[in-house]
C-alpha positions in Angstrom: -17.2 -41.1 -12.3 -17.8 -38.5 -9.6 -15.7 -35.4 -9.4 -12.5 -35.8 -7.3 -13.0 -34.2 -3.9 -10.5 -31.5 -3.0 -9.7 -29.4 0.1 -10.5 -26.0 -1.3 -12.8 -23.0 -1.1 -15.1 -22.4 -4.0 -18.2 -20.3 -4.7 -20.4 -19.3 -7.6 -18.5 -16.7 -9.5 -14.9 -17.8 -8.5 -13.9 -18.7 -12.0 -15.0 -15.3 -13.3 -13.2 -13.6 -10.4 -10.0 -15.3 -11.4 -10.5 -14.2 -15.1 -11.2 -10.7 -13.9 -7.8 -10.5 -12.2 -6.1 -11.2 -15.5 -8.4 -9.1 -17.7 -6.4 -6.1 -19.1 -7.6 -2.5 -18.6 -7.8 0.3 -21.0 -8.1 2.9 -18.2 -5.4 5.6 -17.5 -4.4 7.7 -14.5 -4.7 11.4 -15.1 -2.6 13.8 -13.0 -4.6 16.4 -11.1 -2.2 19.2 -10.1 -4.9 21.4 -8.6 -5.8 18.6 -6.1 -2.2 17.7 -5.3 0.3 19.0 -2.7 3.9 19.5 -3.8 3.1 17.7 -7.1 6.5 18.1 -8.7 8.6 16.6 -5.9 6.4 14.4 -3.6 6.8 10.7 -3.8 3.4 9.9 -2.3 0.4 9.1 -4.5 -3.4 9.5 -4.0 -5.4 7.7 -6.7 -9.0 8.5 -7.1 -11.0 5.7 -8.7 -12.0 2.0 -8.7 -9.2 0.1 -7.0 -9.5 -3.0 -9.2 -8.7 -0.9 -12.3 -6.0 1.1 -10.5 -4.3 -2.0 -9.3 -4.2 -3.3 -12.9 -2.5 0.0 -14.1 0.1 -0.3 -11.2 1.1 -3.8 -12.1 4.0 -2.9 -14.4 5.2 0.2 -12.5 5.2 -1.4 -9.0 5.7 -5.1 -9.6 7.5 -6.3 -6.4 8.2 -2.7 -5.3 5.7 -2.4 -2.4 7.0 -3.3 1.0 3.7 -3.3 2.9 0.0 -3.4 2.0 -2.7 -2.5 4.5 -6.4 -2.7 3.6 -9.6 -2.3 5.6 -12.2 -3.6 3.0 -15.9 -3.6 3.5 -16.8 -6.2 6.2 -19.9 -7.5 4.4 -22.2 -6.6 7.3 -25.3 -6.6 5.1 -25.5 -2.8 4.9 -22.1 -1.7 3.3 -21.6 -1.2 -0.3 -19.8 -3.8 -2.4 -17.7 -3.0 -5.5 -19.9 -4.0 -8.4 -18.3 -7.1 -9.8 -21.6 -8.6 -11.2 -20.3 -11.3 -13.4 -23.8 -12.1 -14.7 -23.4 -9.0 -16.8 -21.9 -9.0 -20.2 -18.2 -8.0 -20.4 -19.2 -4.7 -22.0 -21.8 -3.9 -19.3 -19.3 -4.8 -16.6 -16.6 -2.6 -18.1 -19.1 0.3 -18.5 -19.9 0.1 -14.8 -16.3 1.0 -14.0 -16.3 4.2 -16.1 -16.5 6.9 -13.4 -16.0 9.7 -16.0 -17.7 10.2 -19.3 -15.9 11.0 -22.6 -15.8 14.7 -21.8 -14.2 14.1 -18.4 -17.3 14.9 -16.4 -17.8 12.7 -13.3 -20.2 9.8 -14.1 -20.0 8.2 -10.6 -23.1 7.6 -8.6 -23.9 5.0 -5.9 -26.0 3.2 -8.5 -22.7 1.9 -9.8 -22.6 -0.1 -6.6 -25.0 -2.0 -4.5 -25.8 -2.9 -1.0 -25.0 -6.6 -0.4 -28.1 -7.6 1.6 -28.0 -10.7 3.7 -31.2 -11.8 1.9 -29.0 -12.1 -1.3 -28.5 -15.8 -2.0 -25.0 -14.9 -3.1 -24.3 -12.8 0.0 -20.9 -14.4 0.7 -20.1 -15.2 -2.9 -20.4 -11.6 -4.0 -18.0 -10.5 -1.3 -15.5 -13.2 -2.2 -15.7 -12.3 -5.9 -15.0 -8.7 -5.0 -12.0 -9.4 -2.8 -10.3 -12.2 -4.8 -9.1 -10.4 -7.9 -7.9 -7.4 -5.9 -5.8 -9.6 -3.6 -4.5 -11.5 -6.6 -3.3 -8.2 -8.2 -2.0 -6.9 -4.9 0.1 -10.1 -4.4 2.1 -9.2 -7.6 3.1 -5.8 -6.1 4.6 -7.1 -2.9 8.4 -7.2 -2.7 10.0 -10.5 -1.8 10.3 -9.3 1.8 6.9 -7.7 1.8 3.8 -8.2 3.9 0.1 -7.6 3.7 -2.2 -6.7 6.6 -6.0 -7.2 6.1 -8.5 -6.0 8.7 -11.8 -7.9 8.9 -14.5 -9.0 11.4 -16.4 -12.2 11.9 -18.6 -11.8 8.9 -15.9 -12.8 6.4 -12.9 -13.8 8.4 -13.2 -17.5 7.6 -13.6 -17.0 3.9 -10.9 -14.4 3.7 -8.4 -16.7 5.4 -9.1 -19.4 2.8 -8.7 -16.9 0.0 -5.4 -15.7 1.4 -4.1 -19.2 1.9 -4.8 -19.8 -1.8 -3.3 -16.5 -3.1 -0.4 -16.0 -0.8 0.2 -19.6 0.3 -0.6 -21.2 3.6 3.1 -21.3 4.4 3.3 -17.5 4.2 0.6 -17.0 6.9 2.3 -15.0 9.7 -0.3 -14.4 12.3 -3.8 -13.2 13.0 -3.9 -10.1 15.3 -6.9 -9.5 17.5 -7.5 -5.8 18.0 -9.8 -4.5 20.8 -11.8 -2.1 18.6 -14.1 -0.9 21.4 -14.2 -1.0 25.2 -17.9 -0.4 25.9 -20.3 -3.4 26.2 -23.1 -3.8 23.7 -26.3 -5.6 24.5 -27.3 -6.2 20.9 -26.0 -9.8 20.8 -25.4 -12.7 23.2 -21.8 -11.6 23.4 -20.6 -8.0 23.0 -18.4 -7.9 19.9 -15.4 -5.8 21.0 -12.7 -6.9 18.6 -11.7 -7.1 14.9 -9.0 -9.3 13.3 -6.0 -8.4 11.1 -4.7 -11.2 9.0 -1.0 -11.0 8.1 0.6 -12.8 5.2 4.1 -12.5 3.8 5.1 -12.5 0.2 7.8 -15.0 1.1 8.0 -15.7 4.8 11.6 -16.9 4.5 12.6 -13.5 3.3 10.3 -11.4 5.4 11.8 -8.4 7.2 9.5 -7.8 10.1 9.7 -5.1 12.7 8.2 -4.9 16.2 7.2 -2.7 19.1 9.6 -0.3 20.7 11.5 -1.7 23.7 9.9 -1.0 27.1 12.5 0.6 29.3 10.4 -0.1 32.4 11.3 -3.8 32.0 15.0 -3.0 32.6 16.7 -2.3 35.9 20.2 -1.7 37.3 20.2 -2.7 41.0 23.9 -3.6 40.9 25.0 -0.4 39.2 26.3 -2.2 36.1 28.3 0.3 34.1 26.7 -1.0 30.9 23.3 0.4 32.2 19.9 -1.1 32.8 19.4 -4.8 32.1 16.9 -7.7 32.5 17.5 -11.4 32.9 16.7 -13.9 30.0 17.0 -17.7 30.0 20.3 -19.4 28.9 18.7 -22.7 27.6 17.5 -23.6 24.2 15.6 -26.4 22.5 18.4 -28.0 20.6 20.9 -30.9 21.1 24.5 -31.7 20.4 28.0 -30.3 21.0 29.5 -29.5 24.4 26.4 -27.5 25.5 25.2 -29.8 28.3 27.4 -29.2 31.3 27.2 -28.0 34.9 27.3 -24.3 35.8 28.2 -23.6 39.4 26.6 -20.7 41.4 29.6 -19.0 43.0 27.5 -17.8 45.9 25.7 -21.1 46.8 27.9 -23.7 45.2 24.9 -25.3 43.6 25.4 -26.9 40.1 22.8 -26.2 37.4 22.2 -28.2 34.2 19.9 -27.1 31.4 16.3 -28.5 31.8 15.8 -32.0 30.6 15.8 -32.2 26.7 17.4 -28.8 26.4 20.9 -27.3 26.2 22.8 -24.2 27.2 22.8 -21.6 24.5 26.6 -21.2 24.7 29.5 -23.8 24.9 31.7 -23.9 28.0 34.4 -21.6 26.6 31.9 -18.8 25.7 30.1 -19.2 29.0 33.3 -18.7 30.9 34.0 -15.5 29.0 30.4 -14.2 29.7 30.8 -15.0 33.4 34.1 -13.2 33.6 32.6 -10.2 31.9 29.8 -10.0 34.5 27.1 -10.8 31.9 25.8 -13.9 33.7 23.7 -13.5 36.9 22.1 -16.1 39.2 18.8 -14.4 39.8 18.3 -10.9 41.3 19.6 -12.1 44.6 22.4 -14.4 43.3 20.9 -17.6 44.8 19.2 -19.3 41.8 19.8 -20.7 38.3 22.0 -18.8 35.9 20.6 -16.3 33.4 22.0 -13.8 31.0 21.9 -10.1 31.3 20.2 -8.3 28.4 21.2 -4.6 28.3 18.7 -2.1 26.8 21.4 0.3 25.6 23.0 -2.5 23.6 19.7 -3.6 22.2 18.8 -0.1 21.1 22.2 0.3 19.4 21.5 -2.9 17.4 18.0 -1.7 16.5 16.3 -4.5 18.4 12.6 -4.4 19.0 10.1 -6.1 21.2 8.3 -9.1 19.6 4.7 -8.1 18.9 1.8 -9.8 20.7 -1.1 -11.2 18.8 -3.4 -9.2 21.2 -3.6 -5.5 20.5 -5.3 -4.0 23.6 -3.5 -0.7 23.7 -3.6 0.6 20.1 -6.7 2.8 20.4 -10.3 2.0 19.5 -12.7 3.2 16.8 -13.7 5.9 19.3 -10.1 7.0 19.4 -10.1 7.2 15.6 -13.3 9.2 15.6 -11.9 11.7 18.1 -8.7 12.1 16.0 -10.6 12.9 12.8 -13.0 15.2 14.7 -10.0 17.1 16.1 -8.5 17.5 12.6 -11.8 18.6 11.0 -12.9 21.1 13.7 -15.1 18.7 15.8 -16.9 17.5 12.7 -17.6 13.8 12.4 -16.9 13.5 8.7 -16.1 9.8 8.6 -17.6 6.8 10.5 -15.5 4.3 12.3 -12.0 5.3 11.2 -9.1 3.2 12.5 -6.9 5.1 15.1 -3.5 6.4 14.0 -1.7 4.4 16.7 -3.2 1.1 15.3 -1.8 1.9 11.8 1.5 3.1 13.2 1.9 -0.2 15.0 1.3 -2.2 11.8 3.6 0.1 9.8 6.4 -0.4 12.3 6.0 -4.1 11.8 5.7 -4.0 8.0 8.3 -1.3 7.1 10.9 -1.2 9.9 13.5 0.2 7.5 11.2 2.1 5.1 9.5 1.3 1.8 6.2 1.9 0.0 3.0 1.4 1.9 -0.1 0.7 -0.2 -3.7 1.0 1.0 -6.3 0.4 -1.8 -9.3 0.9 0.5 -8.0 4.2 1.8 -11.2 5.6 3.4 -10.3 8.7 5.4 -6.5 8.1 4.7 -5.6 7.0 8.3 -2.8 5.0 6.7 -1.3 8.1 5.0 -1.7 10.0 8.3 0.2 7.2 10.2 3.0 7.0 7.6 3.7 10.7 7.8 3.5 10.7 11.6 5.8 7.7 12.0 8.3 9.2 9.5 8.4 12.4 11.5 9.0 10.5 14.7 11.7 8.0 13.7 13.2 9.8 10.6 11.8 7.2 8.3 11.5 7.5 4.5 8.3 5.5 4.0 6.1 6.5 1.1 2.4 5.9 0.6 0.0 5.0 -2.2 -3.7 5.6 -1.3 -6.5 4.4 -3.6 -10.0 5.3 -2.9 -13.3 5.2 -4.8 -14.9 8.7 -5.1 -18.0 7.5 -3.2 -20.4 10.3 -2.8 -21.2 11.5 0.7 -24.9 11.5 1.6 -26.5 15.0 1.4 -27.7 14.4 5.0 -24.2 13.6 6.3 -22.1 15.9 8.4 -19.3 15.5 5.8 -21.5 16.9 3.0 -22.7 19.8 5.1 -19.0 20.5 5.9 -18.4 20.8 2.1 -17.0 17.4 1.3 -18.8 15.8 -1.6 -16.9 12.5 -1.8 -14.8 10.3 0.5 -11.8 11.3 -1.6 -12.4 14.9 -0.7 -12.2 13.9 3.0 -9.1 11.7 2.5 -7.1 14.4 0.7 -8.0 17.0 3.2 -7.0 14.8 6.0 -3.6 14.3 4.6 -3.1 18.0 4.2 -4.2 18.8 7.7 -2.3 15.9 9.3 0.9 16.8 7.4 0.9 20.5 8.5 3.8 20.9 10.9 5.3 17.5 10.3 8.9 17.0 9.1 9.3 15.0 5.9 7.4 14.4 2.7 3.8 15.4 3.5 2.8 16.0 -0.1 0.8 13.8 -2.5 0.4 13.5 -6.2 -3.3 13.0 -7.2 -4.0 10.7 -10.1 -7.6 10.2 -11.3 -8.7 7.0 -13.0 -10.3 7.7 -16.3 -11.0 6.2 -19.7 -8.2 5.8 -22.3 -6.4 8.9 -23.7 -7.1 7.8 -27.3 -10.3 8.4 -29.1 -12.4 5.5 -30.4 -11.6 5.7 -34.1 -13.0 2.3 -35.1 -16.0 2.6 -37.4 -17.6 0.2 -39.8 -17.4 1.3 -43.4 -21.1 2.2 -43.6 -20.6 4.6 -40.6 -17.8 6.6 -42.3 -18.5 9.8 -44.2 -16.4 12.3 -46.0 -17.1 14.9 -43.3 -15.6 12.7 -40.6 -12.2 12.4 -42.2 -10.8 15.6 -40.7 -11.8 14.5 -37.2 -9.9 11.2 -37.7 -6.6 12.9 -38.1 -6.3 13.4 -34.4 -6.3 10.2 -32.3 -6.1 11.9 -28.9 -9.2 13.0 -27.0 -9.5 16.8 -27.1 -9.7 17.2 -23.3 -6.3 15.4 -22.6 -3.3 17.5 -21.5 0.4 16.8 -22.0 0.5 15.5 -18.4 -2.3 13.0 -19.2 -0.3 11.7 -22.2 2.9 11.6 -20.1 1.2 9.6 -17.4 0.0 7.1 -19.9 3.5 6.5 -21.1 4.8 6.3 -17.6 2.5 3.3 -17.0 3.5 1.8 -20.4 7.2 2.0 -19.6 6.7 0.6 -16.1 8.2 3.7 -14.4 6.9 4.6 -10.9 4.4 7.4 -10.8 6.3 9.1 -8.0 9.5 10.3 -9.8 10.3 13.9 -9.9 8.5 16.1 -12.4 9.6 19.5 -13.8 9.2 21.5 -17.0 10.9 24.5 -18.7 10.3 26.8 -21.5 12.5 26.6 -24.7 11.8 29.1 -27.5 8.2 29.2 -26.5 7.7 25.5 -26.2 7.0 23.7 -22.9 9.4 20.8 -22.3 8.4 18.2 -19.7 11.0 16.2 -17.7 10.1 13.1 -15.8 12.5 11.3 -13.5 15.3 13.5 -14.6 16.1 12.3 -18.1 13.9 9.2 -17.9 11.4 10.9 -20.2 11.7 14.3 -21.9 8.5 15.3 -23.8 6.9 18.1 -25.7 3.3 18.1 -26.9 3.0 21.7 -28.2 2.0 22.4 -31.8 4.6 23.6 -34.3 7.6 21.6 -33.0 10.6 22.5 -35.1 14.1 21.2 -35.7 15.6 23.5 -33.1 13.5 22.0 -30.3 14.2 18.5 -31.5 17.9 19.1 -31.4 17.5 20.7 -27.9 15.9 17.5 -26.6 18.2 15.1 -28.4 21.3 16.8 -27.0 20.0 16.0 -23.5 20.1 12.3 -24.3 16.9 11.1 -22.6 16.0 7.5 -22.1 12.7 8.2 -23.9 11.8 11.2 -26.1 8.1 11.7 -26.3 6.1 13.7 -28.9 2.5 13.9 -30.2 1.9 12.9 -33.8 0.1 16.1 -34.8 2.5 18.5 -33.1 5.3 18.8 -35.6 5.7 21.9 -37.7 5.8 20.0 -41.0 6.7 16.6 -42.4 10.3 17.6 -42.9 10.8 17.8 -39.1 9.2 14.3 -38.7 11.4 12.9 -41.4 14.6 14.3 -39.9 13.6 13.5 -36.3 15.2 10.0 -36.3 18.4 11.4 -37.9 18.8 14.0 -35.2 18.5 11.5 -32.4 20.7 9.0 -34.1 23.4 11.6 -34.2 23.0 13.2 -30.7 21.4 10.4 -28.7 21.6 7.0 -30.4 20.4 5.2 -27.3 17.2 7.2 -26.9 13.9 5.5 -27.6 11.6 7.8 -29.6 7.8 7.5 -28.9 5.2 9.4 -31.0 1.6 9.2 -29.8 
């Protein structure tokens, strides 16, 4: 019997891509205070590392907490680099390709970890689909019920991307496909000059989607009759419904002509409400009072209600790639440190649509951090409280590039610097907490019996890698507990010990050596949700034995975690 035919998109490697989305990660996010800005208090994140692994780490902490996702992934033009999801490798080889830092913490990333997806590759489209599929699958989990994702793409993969999004987000959650005029100059390279890109929009749940719009255009409103309510414009009074007492004549008091709603339609209001609106001067029969009735729509009343203008699917006035280039050159002293950045106005427009009342904005193909720039700028303009999470691979800049000559070794260096420069002078949270993707905090202590020697036993008493700091360990527990990585951090000294506080009393930790009963009592009396210690840090076994008793007496609800 032949296989049943289905309406679906499939490709070589799809099954493996689905498995990859569900494969757990042993990676961690290590805080980098020296690269951060306002580390202790900022609620913005900048994650340096492979976005697939980063998205896996964020699953528990940000499940259904992200209001908007925007990504501008590689367009698969035949010359851009594709994330290396080569499923013909063994699982070990595949995981090794994601290790951007070696055991000592030294950077291990080179462009050899990635490949150029040439059009001569027989799996040209399959490779790209296998790359994007698990990332969108994981991203879907992070969207809030009223959340939305925007994905920029061009003709190379637009068709395949839409099929993938229909499968992951549901065809019923497709919102629209924006067409953005990305350039105004005409190119003679092809039969038709390609002057646009697409942005696909999908809701997490379209029935719950809270979508914004463009600011109202005051030029559309006039006040020729000196209405005390201010400027207005006329809008139709009919609707595409039936029933009730909503089909009746309305008489023009100036001409005496009776008007009915168009055939098959009704008046929006019943007769009683219509009479009240006419008595209140809210119904007008055209600008010269000699045509069909329409309702006055006042801009002041709309602004007071927070109304916005419904967006158009054509974006012809949101800047171009040339605009984006000029913006970044202006920030970096006329240096073209990044190619084809999106303009800030384009991202601001999308952020207005996706987060009209605030929320977390995630971009896991962050590039030069235009999205973070737009979030901060829009917050400063409208008083918003939006927060961003940027994820970017530390792709090395070519030594021949203007970026490298300007001192930027990786794309992450450019992105972080842009956020700093763009945030200078802006009101609001312009900081960011840098987290670097790395291998697990714990040492590999699994050996076969024949590999063990007496000399190795002392080394096996410590299960934490020697280069890991207290903040590294704290970050690992944050992910384990499912807490956001953006909660307030502080620390204080107590009798020579450094005590870490995360999210107020969410976690109180100490990783110093020689922890005594005095410190244990100090932490227990603060009644944290979680008390965190390192196994090898206690003064003696007596402290460890009495640890649980102290917390049972002072903080019976505290969870004690010993690493």
